[in-house]
C-alpha positions in Angstrom: 34.6 -6.2 46.3 34.9 -2.4 45.3 32.2 0.4 45.1 31.6 2.4 42.3 30.3 6.0 41.3 30.7 6.9 37.9 30.0 10.9 38.0 28.5 12.0 34.5 28.7 16.0 32.9 26.2 15.4 31.0 22.1 14.6 31.6 20.7 10.9 31.1 19.9 9.8 27.8 22.2 12.0 25.9 23.3 9.7 23.2 25.5 9.9 20.5 29.3 8.6 22.4 28.3 8.9 25.7 26.3 5.6 25.5 28.5 3.7 25.0 31.5 5.1 27.3 27.6 4.6 30.2 27.9 0.8 29.2 31.8 0.7 29.5 31.8 2.1 32.5 29.3 0.1 33.9 30.3 -2.9 32.8 33.6 -2.1 34.0 31.9 -1.1 37.8 30.3 -4.4 37.4 33.1 -6.5 37.0 34.8 -4.5 40.0 32.2 -5.4 42.7 32.1 -9.2 40.8 29.0 -8.9 39.9 27.1 -7.3 42.3 25.1 -4.1 40.8 23.7 -2.9 43.9 27.9 -1.7 44.1 28.1 0.1 41.0 26.3 4.1 41.1 26.3 6.4 38.8 25.4 10.5 39.0 23.9 12.5 36.1 23.6 16.3 36.6 20.0 15.9 35.1 17.4 12.9 35.2 14.6 15.0 33.5 14.8 12.9 31.0 14.3 9.8 32.7 16.1 6.5 33.8 19.3 6.0 31.7 18.4 3.7 28.6 21.7 2.2 28.0 21.9 0.7 31.6 20.3 -2.8 32.1 16.5 -1.8 32.8 16.3 -3.4 36.3 20.0 -1.0 37.2 18.3 2.1 39.6 21.5 3.2 41.2 21.6 6.7 39.6 21.2 9.6 41.5 20.9 13.6 40.7 24.8 15.7 41.0 25.5 18.4 39.2 29.4 18.8 39.5 29.6 22.2 37.8 28.0 23.8 41.4 30.5 23.7 43.8 28.4 25.1 46.6 29.1 23.8 49.5 25.8 22.5 50.1 26.0 20.2 46.6 30.2 19.0 47.6 28.5 18.1 51.0 25.3 16.5 49.3 28.5 14.1 47.1 30.3 13.5 50.4 27.4 12.0 52.5 26.4 10.6 48.9 30.2 9.2 48.8 30.1 7.9 53.0 26.7 6.2 52.7 27.4 4.3 49.7 30.6 3.1 51.1 32.4 4.4 47.4 36.1 3.0 47.3 36.5 3.9 43.6 35.3 7.2 41.7 35.5 7.7 38.1 35.0 11.4 36.7 34.1 12.4 33.0 35.5 15.0 31.4 36.2 17.0 34.6 39.8 18.9 35.0 42.3 16.2 37.4 41.9 19.8 39.6 38.0 19.9 41.1 36.6 20.7 44.8 34.4 17.8 43.2 37.6 15.5 44.4 38.1 16.6 47.7 34.5 16.0 48.7 34.4 12.6 47.5 37.8 12.2 49.7 36.2 13.3 52.7 33.5 10.9 51.9 35.7 8.2 52.2 36.7 7.5 48.4 40.4 5.9 48.1 41.3 6.0 44.0 39.6 8.4 41.6 39.9 7.9 38.0 39.3 10.7 36.3 38.4 9.4 32.2 39.5 13.1 30.1 39.2 13.1 26.7 42.4 14.1 25.2 42.2 18.0 23.8 42.9 18.8 20.1 45.9 20.7 20.3 49.4 19.1 19.3 52.2 17.4 21.5 53.1 19.9 24.4 57.1 20.3 25.3 58.2 18.5 28.6 58.3 22.3 30.2 54.8 22.2 30.0 54.2 19.3 31.5 56.6 19.2 34.0 54.6 22.2 35.6 51.2 20.4 35.2 52.8 17.2 37.1 53.4 20.0 39.5 50.3 21.5 39.4 48.7 18.3 40.1 50.7 17.5 42.7 50.5 20.6 44.8 46.2 20.6 44.3 44.3 19.6 47.1 42.6 16.8 44.6 45.7 14.6 44.3 
């Protein structure tokens, strides 16, 4: 069974396409946990609009964490959350593949990170640019 932490950069109940992705992330994480919802966790930068309505009513494993706040105290709180929940897998939404959050997750014991990142609206990149991007990621601490 795999424990999953989903980090979203939008507040709860944003709506539009985010809700369908939240449901997809939840169902995928639930499947990885063999149906054990206690192993599924979500974070939002703000939970002022209440519990996430697109997730099951009984689901309470959500908390506040702002991925834009890269202060050492905030990253330490994320590390502690990942360690306390024994998170194996983190799914990040709309975060660059190089970000300080990834180091905190790794320090908290996360073994795998999936960065769900929508494709930018641009043309196809030339091969040299793709190679430089791969090198940049390979040399970063975020790997």
